[in-house]
Short mmCIF file of the C-alpha atoms (twelve columns), coordinates in Angstrom:
data_MODEL
# 
_entry.id   MODEL 
# 
loop_
_atom_site.group_PDB 
_atom_site.id 
_atom_site.type_symbol 
_atom_site.label_atom_id 
_atom_site.label_alt_id 
_atom_site.label_comp_id 
_atom_site.label_asym_id 
_atom_site.label_seq_id 
_atom_site.Cartn_x 
_atom_site.Cartn_y 
_atom_site.Cartn_z 
_atom_site.pdbx_PDB_model_num 
ATOM 1  C CA . MET A 1  -43.823 11.430 1.247   1 
ATOM 2  C CA . SER A 2  -41.004 11.277 -1.161  1 
ATOM 3  C CA . LEU A 3  -41.725 10.628 -5.317  1 
ATOM 4  C CA . LYS A 4  -39.675 7.331  -6.115  1 
ATOM 5  C CA . LYS A 5  -37.767 8.075  -9.109  1 
ATOM 6  C CA . VAL A 6  -36.623 5.537  -11.944 1 
ATOM 7  C CA . ALA A 7  -34.073 6.058  -14.427 1 
ATOM 8  C CA . LEU A 8  -33.939 6.625  -17.992 1 
ATOM 9  C CA . ALA A 9  -30.489 4.838  -19.477 1 
ATOM 10 C CA . CYS A 10 -29.320 5.376  -23.139 1 
ATOM 11 C CA . SER A 11 -30.102 2.355  -25.472 1 
ATOM 12 C CA . VAL A 12 -26.855 2.955  -26.923 1 
ATOM 13 C CA . CYS A 13 -23.974 2.736  -24.271 1 
ATOM 14 C CA . GLY A 14 -26.411 1.872  -21.239 1 
ATOM 15 C CA . GLN A 15 -25.639 4.769  -19.300 1 
ATOM 16 C CA . ARG A 16 -28.251 6.132  -16.742 1 
ATOM 17 C CA . ASN A 17 -28.926 9.600  -17.784 1 
ATOM 18 C CA . TYR A 18 -31.787 10.906 -16.530 1 
ATOM 19 C CA . PHE A 19 -33.964 10.416 -13.468 1 
ATOM 20 C CA . VAL A 20 -38.376 10.465 -13.679 1 
ATOM 21 C CA . PRO A 21 -40.604 10.548 -11.370 1 
ATOM 22 C CA . GLU A 22 -42.354 6.654  -11.067 1 
ATOM 23 C CA . ASN A 23 -46.064 6.365  -12.032 1 
ATOM 24 C CA . LYS A 24 -47.848 3.566  -11.096 1 
ATOM 25 C CA . LYS A 25 -50.793 4.202  -13.663 1 
ATOM 26 C CA . ARG A 26 -48.240 3.544  -16.532 1 
ATOM 27 C CA . THR A 27 -47.953 -0.518 -17.456 1 
ATOM 28 C CA . GLU A 28 -45.078 -0.028 -20.416 1 
ATOM 29 C CA . ARG A 29 -41.560 1.300  -19.795 1 
ATOM 30 C CA . LEU A 30 -41.615 4.937  -20.723 1 
ATOM 31 C CA . THR A 31 -39.342 5.608  -23.676 1 
ATOM 32 C CA . LEU A 32 -37.890 9.042  -24.707 1 
ATOM 33 C CA . ASN A 33 -35.410 10.253 -27.420 1 
ATOM 34 C CA . LYS A 34 -32.973 12.282 -24.988 1 
ATOM 35 C CA . TYR A 35 -29.352 13.794 -25.782 1 
ATOM 36 C CA . CYS A 36 -26.715 11.411 -24.375 1 
ATOM 37 C CA . LYS A 37 -23.770 13.157 -23.346 1 
ATOM 38 C CA . HIS A 38 -21.549 10.166 -23.428 1 
ATOM 39 C CA . CYS A 39 -22.951 9.395  -26.993 1 
ATOM 40 C CA . GLY A 40 -23.141 13.055 -27.621 1 
ATOM 41 C CA . LYS A 41 -26.203 12.585 -29.704 1 
ATOM 42 C CA . VAL A 42 -29.858 11.975 -29.579 1 
ATOM 43 C CA . THR A 43 -30.591 8.526  -28.502 1 
ATOM 44 C CA . VAL A 44 -33.412 6.153  -27.410 1 
ATOM 45 C CA . HIS A 45 -33.533 6.487  -23.882 1 
ATOM 46 C CA . ARG A 46 -35.654 3.350  -21.634 1 
ATOM 47 C CA . GLU A 47 -36.802 3.486  -18.093 1 
ATOM 48 C CA . THR A 48 -34.982 1.110  -16.390 1 
ATOM 49 C CA . ARG A 49 -36.275 -0.917 -13.360 1 
# 
């Protein structure tokens, strides 16, 4: 059994920088503040489908 992964994309540049395991119990998209190496700063990253 392998875990399905979803990408976290930067809200500024749109690059997919992080991947997290999918959680079926979460109904809303995950939003985290993470470092974006393309922007060079901490930005909001949102779960993509």
